[in-house]
N, C-alpha and C positions, 0 to 999 in steps of 0.2 A: 527281421527280428521284431520290428515295430508292428507288423501285421499279426505276428504270433501273439504279441502282448495284447493287442486290441481284441483279438479273438478270445483270449483267456479272460479278459475283463468282461466281455459280453457273456461268456459262459458263466462266470462268477456272479454277475448281476442277475442272470436268469435263475441260477441256483438259489440265490438269496430271496428273490421274489417267490419262487416255488415254495421254499421252506416257510416263508412268511405267510403264504396262502394256506399251507398246512396248519400253521399255528392259528390262523384266523378260523379255520373250520373247526379244529379241536376246541378252541376257546368258545366259539359260538355254541357248540353242542354242550360243553360243560356248563356254561353260564345260562343259556336259554332253553335247552332241552332237558337238562337235569336239575340245575341249581334253582332256577326261578320257579318251576313247578313244585319243587320240594319246599321252598319258602312259602308259597301260596298254600300248600297242603298243611304245613305246620301252623300257619296263621288260622286257617279254617278249623283245625282240630280243637281249638279252645271252645268251640261251640257245638262239638259233636256230642251225641248221646253216649251214656255210659252203661256198660254191662259188667258182669263179673266174669272173671276168667281164672285159669290156674296155670302156674308156671310148670312146664314140662321138662325143660333143660335150662341149665344156667352154668356157664363155664367161661373161662378166659381163653381166647384163641390167640396164638402167636403166629406171626408171619415173618419169615426171613427170606429176603431176596437172595438169589444165587450169587450176586456180586457184592454183598454187604455182610459185615460181621455183626450188624445190629439188627434187632428185631422190633416189630411193631405189634401192638396188642389191641384187641377189640373184645368187648363183651358179646357173648353169644347167648341170648336169652330167647327161648321159644315158649310161647304160651298159647293156650287154647281158650276159645270163648264160643258162645252160642248165641245166634241171632235168629229169631223166629223158627226155632227147632233145627236149624242147620249149624253144624260145627265148622269152625274156622280155626286156623293156626296162623300166627304171625311171629315175626322176629324183631319188629321195630319197637325199641324202647322209647326213643324220641327221634324225630326226624333229624337225621345226621348222625345217629349213634353208630352207624356202620362204618364210620371213618376210623381207621386204625391210627394209633399214635404211639410214640415211643414211651409214653407215660403209662406204665403198667397199672399204677394205682387207680387211674380212672376206670379201667375195665374191671379191676378187682372190686372197687366200691359199688359198681353197678351190679356185679354178680352177687355181692353180699346183700344188696338191697332187694334182690329178687331170687331167693332160694327156691329150689325145686319143691313142688307141691304147695307153694304159697298161693293164697287167694289174692287176686289183683283186680283193680279197676281197669277196664279196657275201654278206651275212647275209640269209637268206630265211625266211619263215614256212612251215614244212613243211605246214601245213593249207591255206594260200593262197599258193602260190609266186610269185604276181604281186606280193606285198608284200615288198619287199626294201630293204635299207639298206647303205650302205658303212661307216658308223660307228654301231654299236649303242649303246644306252643313252639316258639322259636328259641333255639339255644345257639351258643357260639358255633358249634360244629355244624349247625344247619346251614350256615353261611359258606361253608367250605367250598362246595362245587361252584357256587355263583362267583365268589371272589377269585378262586383259582382260575376259573374260566376267563375272568377279566384280565388276569395276568397274561394268559396266553393270547388274548385278543390284543393287548397292548404290545406285546413282543411282535405279534403278527403285523400289526399296523406299522410299527417301526421298520420291520424287515422288508415288507412289501411296499410300504408307502414311500420311504426315503428314495430307493432307486427309481421308482416310478415317477415321483415328483421331480427328481433331478433330471430324468430323461425328458419329461415334458418341459422343464425349465430350459434345458439345452436346445430343444427343438424351437421353443419360443424365441430364444436369443439368436438362433441362426436366421429366423425369418425376419428379424429386425423388430425394433420397438414399434408399438402402436402409436400412430400419430394422434395427437390430441388437438382439439380446437382451442384457439386462443380467444378466450372470452373477454380479455381485457381491451381489445380493440374496439 
């Protein structure tokens, strides 16, 4: 009975460590592969050149997950602009505007601000003109992926770190304490 319980503890510990590593990977990708570049691009957009564009589509999109009775909303704004004779289309109102929220009014206000056929100022990256935004700078929603990634990283550190640390601690205690020199003599 004791051997079975010890085996179950080992399996449970390995499962927690494995899930912790998954959280670490997801957190890293969200924070450092998606969130941080988004923040850097948002900061850089304040110094991008401006051209004129036109809104092609503007509507509120709702998303409902299959296991939930609530919906989330996002503004879907598509605009066209031209750089050096070449046409481009973009959907980025501000960096982080693609985050859906349960607050429908945020999406509705964005759609009202950018009606179809309206002329708009488009800020574009001079090195990559396909990257453009209507509202440059960093907004609250720009931080979403970075901060959410750090939540995953924190959970992953706890899930993987605590069992690993306790295993190392137990291993250290079995081998005995480290002898220290007595400098008082």
